C-alpha positions as CSV (number, residue, x, y, z in Angstrom):
1,X,-35.5,25.1,108.8
2,X,-38.5,22.8,108.7
3,X,-39.0,19.8,106.3
4,X,-41.9,21.5,104.6
5,X,-41.1,22.7,100.7
6,X,-40.6,26.3,100.4
7,X,-42.0,28.5,97.8
8,X,-40.7,31.9,96.8
9,X,-42.7,34.9,95.4
10,X,-41.4,38.1,93.8
11,X,-42.8,40.8,91.6
12,X,-40.8,42.5,88.9
13,X,-41.3,45.1,86.2
14,X,-43.8,48.0,86.7
15,X,-46.8,48.0,89.0
16,X,-50.2,46.8,88.0
17,X,-53.6,46.5,90.0
18,X,-54.0,43.1,91.3
19,X,-50.5,42.2,92.3
20,X,-51.5,41.7,95.9
21,X,-54.4,39.5,94.9
22,X,-52.0,37.3,93.1
23,X,-49.7,37.2,96.2
24,X,-52.5,36.6,98.6
25,X,-54.2,33.7,96.7
26,X,-50.9,31.9,95.9
27,X,-49.8,32.1,99.5
28,X,-53.1,30.8,100.8
29,X,-53.1,27.9,98.3
30,X,-49.5,27.1,98.9
31,X,-49.9,27.0,102.5
32,X,-53.0,24.7,102.3
33,X,-50.9,22.5,100.1
34,X,-48.1,22.3,102.7
35,X,-45.5,24.9,101.5
36,X,-43.9,27.4,103.6
37,X,-44.0,30.7,101.6
38,X,-41.2,33.3,101.5
39,X,-41.8,36.7,99.6
40,X,-38.8,38.5,98.2
41,X,-38.5,42.2,98.4
42,X,-37.9,44.3,95.1
43,X,-37.9,41.6,92.5
44,X,-34.7,40.3,91.4
45,X,-32.8,43.3,92.9
46,X,-31.5,41.6,96.1
47,X,-31.8,37.9,95.0
48,X,-29.3,38.5,92.3
49,X,-26.8,40.4,94.4
50,X,-24.2,39.2,96.8
51,X,-25.6,41.9,99.3
52,X,-28.8,39.6,99.6
53,X,-29.8,39.6,103.4
54,X,-32.8,37.4,104.3
55,X,-33.5,39.5,107.3
56,X,-33.9,42.6,105.2
57,X,-34.9,41.4,101.7
58,X,-37.2,38.4,102.6
59,X,-40.7,38.2,104.2
60,X,-42.3,35.0,105.7
61,X,-46.0,35.0,104.1
62,X,-48.7,33.5,106.0
63,X,-52.5,33.2,105.6
64,X,-53.2,35.7,108.2
65,X,-50.8,38.2,106.8
66,X,-52.3,38.1,103.2
67,X,-56.0,37.1,103.8
68,X,-57.2,40.6,103.0
69,X,-54.6,42.2,100.7
70,X,-56.4,41.3,97.5
71,X,-58.4,44.5,98.1
72,X,-55.2,46.8,98.0
73,X,-53.2,48.2,95.0
74,X,-49.5,48.4,94.9
75,X,-47.3,45.4,96.2
76,X,-46.6,44.3,99.6
77,X,-43.3,42.9,98.3
78,X,-42.6,46.2,96.5
79,X,-41.2,45.9,92.9
80,X,-38.1,46.8,90.7
81,X,-37.0,46.4,87.1
82,X,-33.8,44.5,87.9
83,X,-33.6,41.3,85.8
84,X,-31.4,38.4,84.7
85,X,-30.6,39.7,81.1
86,X,-27.0,40.0,80.0
87,X,-26.5,43.6,79.4
88,X,-24.2,43.3,76.4
89,X,-26.7,41.2,74.6
90,X,-29.3,44.0,74.9
91,X,-27.2,46.0,72.3
92,X,-28.2,43.8,69.4
93,X,-29.0,40.2,68.5
94,X,-30.9,37.7,70.6
95,X,-30.8,38.4,74.3
96,X,-29.2,35.9,76.7
97,X,-29.0,35.4,80.4
98,X,-26.5,36.9,82.8
99,X,-25.0,33.7,84.0
100,X,-23.5,35.3,87.0
101,X,-26.7,36.8,88.0
102,X,-28.7,33.7,87.6
103,X,-26.2,31.7,89.7
104,X,-26.5,34.2,92.5
105,X,-30.3,33.9,92.4
106,X,-29.9,30.2,92.6
107,X,-27.4,30.5,95.5
108,X,-29.6,32.8,97.5
109,X,-32.8,30.8,96.9
110,X,-30.8,27.6,98.0
111,X,-29.7,29.3,101.3
112,X,-33.4,29.5,102.2
113,X,-34.3,26.2,100.9
114,X,-36.5,27.4,98.1
115,X,-36.8,25.2,95.1
116,X,-39.9,26.7,93.6
117,X,-40.3,30.3,92.7
118,X,-43.4,32.2,91.5
119,X,-42.7,35.3,89.4
120,X,-45.1,38.1,88.7
121,X,-44.5,40.6,85.8
122,X,-44.3,41.6,82.4
123,X,-42.3,40.5,79.3
124,X,-38.8,41.1,80.6
125,X,-39.8,39.4,84.0
126,X,-41.0,36.5,81.9
127,X,-37.8,36.5,80.1
128,X,-35.9,36.3,83.4
129,X,-38.3,33.6,84.6
130,X,-37.4,31.5,81.6
131,X,-33.6,32.0,82.0
132,X,-33.8,30.9,85.8
133,X,-35.9,27.8,85.0
134,X,-33.7,26.9,82.2
135,X,-30.8,26.7,84.9
136,X,-32.6,23.3,85.9
137,X,-31.9,24.2,89.5
138,X,-35.2,26.1,90.3
139,X,-38.7,25.4,89.3
140,X,-40.2,28.7,88.0
141,X,-43.8,29.5,87.3
142,X,-44.8,32.9,85.8
143,X,-48.0,35.1,86.1
144,X,-48.4,37.6,83.5
145,X,-48.8,41.1,84.6
146,X,-48.9,44.6,82.7
147,X,-51.4,47.4,82.2
148,X,-50.0,47.5,78.6
149,X,-51.9,44.1,77.7
150,X,-49.2,43.1,75.5
151,X,-48.2,39.4,76.4
152,X,-49.4,36.8,74.1
153,X,-52.1,35.2,76.1
154,X,-54.5,32.7,74.4
155,X,-57.9,33.6,73.2
156,X,-57.1,37.4,73.7
157,X,-57.3,37.0,77.5
158,X,-56.2,40.4,79.1
159,X,-53.1,40.7,81.2
160,X,-54.1,41.5,84.8
161,X,-54.2,44.9,85.8
162,X,-55.3,46.0,82.3
163,X,-59.0,46.0,83.1
164,X,-58.6,48.3,86.1
165,X,-56.2,50.7,84.1
166,X,-58.7,50.9,81.4
167,X,-61.6,51.7,83.9
168,X,-59.8,54.4,85.8
169,X,-58.2,55.9,82.7
170,X,-61.6,56.1,81.1
171,X,-63.0,58.1,84.0
172,X,-60.2,60.5,84.1
173,X,-60.3,61.1,80.3
174,X,-64.0,61.7,80.8
175,X,-63.2,64.5,83.1
176,X,-60.7,66.0,80.7
177,X,-63.4,65.8,78.0
178,X,-65.8,67.8,80.0
179,X,-62.9,70.5,81.0
180,X,-62.0,70.8,77.1
181,X,-65.6,71.4,76.3
182,X,-66.0,73.8,79.1
183,X,-62.8,75.8,78.1
184,X,-62.7,75.5,74.5
185,X,-59.3,73.8,74.5
186,X,-57.6,70.5,73.3
187,X,-55.9,67.8,75.5
188,X,-53.2,65.7,74.1
189,X,-53.0,62.7,76.5
190,X,-50.2,60.2,76.5
191,X,-51.2,56.7,77.7
192,X,-48.8,54.0,78.8
193,X,-48.1,51.5,76.2
194,X,-44.4,50.8,75.4
195,X,-44.9,48.4,72.5
196,X,-48.6,48.2,71.8
197,X,-51.7,50.4,71.8
198,X,-54.1,48.5,73.8
199,X,-54.6,50.8,76.7
200,X,-54.9,54.0,74.6
201,X,-57.3,52.4,72.4
202,X,-59.6,50.9,74.9
203,X,-59.7,54.0,76.8
204,X,-60.3,56.2,73.8
205,X,-63.2,53.9,72.5
206,X,-64.8,53.7,76.0
207,X,-64.4,57.4,76.6
208,X,-65.3,58.6,73.1
209,X,-62.0,60.6,72.7
210,X,-61.9,62.6,69.5
211,X,-58.7,60.8,68.2
212,X,-56.8,58.0,69.5
213,X,-53.4,57.1,67.9
214,X,-51.4,53.9,68.5
215,X,-48.1,52.6,67.0
216,X,-49.8,49.8,65.1
217,X,-51.5,52.0,62.6
218,X,-48.1,53.6,61.5
219,X,-45.9,50.6,60.4
220,X,-42.2,50.8,61.3
221,X,-41.6,54.5,61.2
222,X,-43.5,57.7,61.1
223,X,-42.6,61.4,62.1
224,X,-43.8,64.0,64.4
225,X,-45.0,65.8,61.2
226,X,-47.3,63.0,60.2
227,X,-48.7,62.7,63.6
228,X,-49.4,66.4,63.9
229,X,-50.9,66.3,60.4
230,X,-53.6,63.8,61.5
231,X,-54.3,65.8,64.9
232,X,-54.3,69.1,62.9
233,X,-56.8,67.7,60.4
234,X,-59.0,66.5,63.2
235,X,-58.9,69.8,64.8
236,X,-60.0,71.6,61.5
237,X,-62.8,68.9,60.9
238,X,-64.0,69.5,64.5
239,X,-64.2,73.3,64.0
240,X,-66.3,72.8,60.8
241,X,-68.6,70.9,63.0
242,X,-68.6,74.0,65.2
243,X,-66.6,72.5,68.1
244,X,-63.5,74.1,69.4
245,X,-62.5,71.5,71.7
246,X,-61.3,67.7,71.7
247,X,-59.1,65.1,73.5
248,X,-56.4,63.2,71.6
249,X,-55.0,60.1,73.2
250,X,-51.7,58.7,72.0
251,X,-50.0,55.5,73.1
252,X,-46.4,56.4,74.5
253,X,-44.9,53.7,72.2
254,X,-45.4,56.1,69.2
255,X,-42.1,57.5,70.3
256,X,-40.4,54.4,69.1
257,X,-41.8,54.9,65.7
258,X,-40.0,58.1,65.4
259,X,-36.7,56.3,65.6
260,X,-34.0,54.6,67.7
261,X,-32.3,56.1,70.7
262,X,-30.1,58.0,68.6
263,X,-33.0,59.6,66.5
264,X,-34.8,60.4,69.6
265,X,-32.0,62.2,71.2
266,X,-31.6,64.3,67.9
267,X,-35.3,65.2,67.9
268,X,-35.2,66.1,71.6
269,X,-31.7,67.7,71.6
270,X,-30.9,65.9,74.8
271,X,-29.8,62.5,76.0
272,X,-32.3,59.5,76.3
273,X,-31.5,56.8,79.0
274,X,-32.2,53.2,78.8
275,X,-33.9,51.0,81.4
276,X,-32.6,47.6,82.8
277,X,-33.9,45.8,79.8
278,X,-32.4,48.1,77.1
279,X,-35.5,50.0,76.3
280,X,-35.3,53.8,75.8
281,X,-36.9,55.3,78.8
282,X,-40.1,56.8,77.4
283,X,-40.5,59.1,80.4
284,X,-37.4,60.9,78.8
285,X,-39.4,61.4,75.6
286,X,-42.0,64.1,76.1
287,X,-44.2,62.9,73.1
288,X,-46.9,65.3,74.2
289,X,-44.8,68.3,74.3
290,X,-43.3,67.6,70.8
291,X,-46.9,67.4,69.5
292,X,-48.0,70.4,71.2
293,X,-45.2,72.5,70.0
294,X,-45.6,71.7,66.3
295,X,-49.3,72.0,66.6
296,X,-49.5,75.4,68.1
297,X,-46.7,76.7,65.8
298,X,-48.6,75.7,62.8
299,X,-51.8,77.6,63.9
300,X,-49.7,80.6,64.9
301,X,-48.2,80.6,61.5
302,X,-51.4,81.2,59.8
303,X,-52.5,83.9,62.2
304,X,-54.7,81.5,64.4
305,X,-54.5,80.1,67.8
306,X,-55.2,77.0,69.8
307,X,-55.2,76.1,73.4
308,X,-53.3,72.7,74.0
309,X,-52.8,71.1,77.3
310,X,-50.7,67.9,77.6
311,X,-51.3,65.1,80.1
312,X,-49.6,61.9,80.8
313,X,-51.8,59.0,81.7
314,X,-50.2,55.9,83.5
315,X,-48.6,56.3,86.8
316,X,-52.0,57.2,88.5
317,X,-53.3,53.9,87.2
318,X,-50.6,51.3,88.0
319,X,-51.0,51.0,91.8
320,X,-54.8,51.7,91.9
321,X,-56.9,49.3,94.0
322,X,-58.0,46.6,91.6
323,X,-61.5,46.4,90.1
324,X,-63.6,43.3,91.0
325,X,-62.8,41.8,87.6
326,X,-59.0,42.0,88.3
327,X,-59.3,41.0,92.0
328,X,-61.2,37.7,91.1
329,X,-59.0,37.3,87.9
330,X,-55.9,37.7,89.9
331,X,-57.1,35.3,92.7
332,X,-57.8,32.6,90.0
333,X,-54.3,33.1,88.7
334,X,-52.6,33.0,92.1
335,X,-54.6,29.8,92.9
336,X,-53.8,28.1,89.6
337,X,-50.1,28.9,89.9
338,X,-49.9,26.6,92.8
339,X,-51.6,23.8,90.7
340,X,-48.7,24.0,88.4
341,X,-46.2,23.6,91.0
342,X,-48.0,20.5,92.5
343,X,-47.8,18.7,89.1
344,X,-45.3,15.8,89.6
345,X,-43.7,16.0,86.3
346,X,-41.4,19.1,85.4
347,X,-42.1,20.7,82.1
348,X,-39.3,21.4,79.8
349,X,-39.8,25.1,79.9
350,X,-41.0,27.7,82.2
351,X,-44.8,27.8,82.5
352,X,-47.0,31.1,82.4
353,X,-50.3,30.7,84.0
354,X,-53.2,31.6,81.7
355,X,-56.9,30.9,81.7
356,X,-59.1,30.1,78.7
357,X,-62.9,30.0,79.3
358,X,-62.3,29.9,83.1
359,X,-59.9,26.8,82.8
360,X,-56.2,26.6,83.4
361,X,-54.3,26.6,80.1
362,X,-50.6,27.3,80.8
363,X,-48.2,28.6,78.1
364,X,-44.8,27.4,77.8
365,X,-42.7,30.5,77.7
366,X,-40.2,28.8,75.4
367,X,-43.0,28.7,72.8
368,X,-43.8,32.3,73.4
369,X,-40.3,33.4,72.5
370,X,-39.5,35.2,69.3
371,X,-36.6,33.1,67.7
372,X,-35.0,36.3,66.3
373,X,-34.7,38.2,69.5
374,X,-35.2,35.6,72.3
375,X,-37.5,37.9,73.8
376,X,-41.2,37.1,74.8
377,X,-43.3,38.0,71.8
378,X,-45.4,41.2,72.1
379,X,-49.2,41.1,71.3
380,X,-50.2,43.9,69.1
381,X,-53.4,45.5,68.2
382,X,-54.8,44.2,64.9
383,X,-55.7,47.3,63.0
384,X,-57.7,45.2,60.5
385,X,-59.9,43.8,63.2
386,X,-63.6,44.6,63.9
387,X,-62.7,46.0,67.3
388,X,-60.4,48.6,65.8
389,X,-63.0,49.4,63.1
390,X,-65.4,50.3,65.8
391,X,-62.9,52.5,67.6
392,X,-62.0,54.2,64.3
393,X,-65.6,54.7,63.4
394,X,-66.2,57.0,66.5
395,X,-63.0,59.1,66.0
396,X,-63.2,62.7,64.2
397,X,-60.5,62.3,61.6
398,X,-59.9,63.4,58.0
399,X,-60.4,60.7,55.5
400,X,-60.7,60.7,51.6
401,X,-64.3,61.4,51.5
402,X,-63.8,64.8,53.2
403,X,-61.4,65.9,50.3
404,X,-63.7,64.4,47.7
405,X,-66.8,66.4,48.9
406,X,-66.7,69.8,47.4
407,X,-68.8,71.5,50.1
408,X,-66.8,69.9,53.0
409,X,-63.4,70.5,51.4
410,X,-64.4,74.3,50.8
411,X,-65.3,74.5,54.6
412,X,-62.1,72.8,55.7
413,X,-60.0,74.8,53.5
414,X,-61.5,78.1,54.6
415,X,-61.0,77.1,58.2
416,X,-57.4,76.3,57.4
417,X,-56.9,79.5,55.5
418,X,-56.0,77.6,52.3
419,X,-57.3,77.2,49.0
420,X,-59.0,73.7,48.5
421,X,-55.9,72.7,46.2
422,X,-53.6,73.6,49.0
423,X,-55.6,71.9,51.6
424,X,-55.8,68.6,49.5
425,X,-51.9,68.7,48.8
426,X,-51.2,69.3,52.6
427,X,-53.5,66.8,54.1
428,X,-54.0,64.0,51.4
429,X,-51.3,61.7,53.0
430,X,-53.1,61.8,56.4
431,X,-56.6,61.3,55.0
432,X,-56.6,57.7,53.9
433,X,-59.5,56.1,52.0
434,X,-61.6,53.9,54.1
435,X,-62.9,50.6,53.1
436,X,-65.3,48.9,55.4
437,X,-64.3,51.3,58.2
438,X,-60.6,51.0,58.2
439,X,-58.0,52.6,55.9
440,X,-57.3,50.7,52.6
441,X,-53.9,49.3,51.7
């Protein structure tokens, strides 16, 4: 082992465009600063295990090896959702570290002389990074990654990968909109976004989707029935406009608004598993199928028909080649992460690399923690914001003005095969009064 300091790099969580750009830029800058760099395969999976084998689970990173990987999607170090959270603490109350797993990571890093570790990941990886840094035996810097865009970065800076996912997702939805118009059918698209609706909203606005539904507009709880009320109302309003087609985009996190794991299992009539961080696996919750089944049943019940196709949007976005924005953004994040390691003073908490107006502005992850849960705070869409107002303005949805305009109400009721009074009673709760473009209240 040489006398040069060693830096480790790992990637955890879900894939996002730009991972390789961070790895490459961090490796090049670290080597230029005198470090040897070691990449670890599969996140914390092997590092936190007694089965860790440096020959199989680690890779020496050099400038020639990484100099052109910033063009590529995916991760040369692969990825996993293994973390350092105590499983029992995930059942309730503040989460805490798994002391044994943290100690194994420290021991395995020590075997290779790695005293500095760069972690790349989302909220659960940030939490593991904080727990490891708090051990006092490894200095950890974290780079925020998620196409969900839900980490609390300053000045609303995006998480890396989000820009690429939005771009590719918008292009795919554009194609679905053309197909819907050609075939007179509706698409119900579920976009990734476990806790927040950023990806769904930005794709919906950019593409001009008929309706976009995100968790933030529904409060703590909603129901399949209420969601379908909104979509059914949009279909009817669209038909009055002489259009038989449309595209609905929903954030997958809407499933959480239907209840906890027990409630989801009741709705589905089947078991729902949880991931390594204790979250119900949204892949087990076919939200689009639930909506399609209820929507088609309603039209059939009144002697009508509607063609509905469901589509899940997300996996084809995560390992795509990064856009020029994400490519350059991620190279900047990788470069500045090494600047933090070069600081002689060690901060009290784990630092997360963020940029504000092009300048390094690190966030202490201890300050980003929710005191009630000890998890990293989630950045949510502000449904009172001007940005949401624009998105809402271009959706086709029922609002109170549709119910108060006698001519419009008569057309809607006729399309629904109801009396005007029946229509108002049925859809009043899903047709809010708009004040300056957003729902009142």
